[in-house]
C-alpha positions, 0 to 999 in steps of 0.5 A: 592647601597651606597655611602660609602662603609660598613664597617666589623669588618674583614675588620677593622685591630685591634691596634698597642698595642695590636697585640704588647701586643698578640705577647709578650705572645707568645714570653715569653711563646715560650722562658718560654717553652725553658727554661723549655724543657731545664731544665727538659731536663738536670736535670730529663729526663737525669736520665730515658733516655739520647735520649729523654734529647737529643732531648728535647734539640734539640726542645728546640734548635729550639723555639728561632728562632720561637719565635724571628718570631712571636714577629717580625711577621708583622712588616714591614706592 
């Protein structure tokens, strides 16, 4: 039995800057999808189907809180 425990890559946390960068990318990606859904829904899709445009808007309304949760995930650890 070794005196010092072996540290594997699974036990080592990534640096804070890398985690922040990943969370920031996810946040901007989700917010970009949100803006794209709203723009497409009310400028293009509404011409063919109002129901689809409203459904896209509902999905776009749910995305910002999810983006905030993703952006702040693991901050209090």
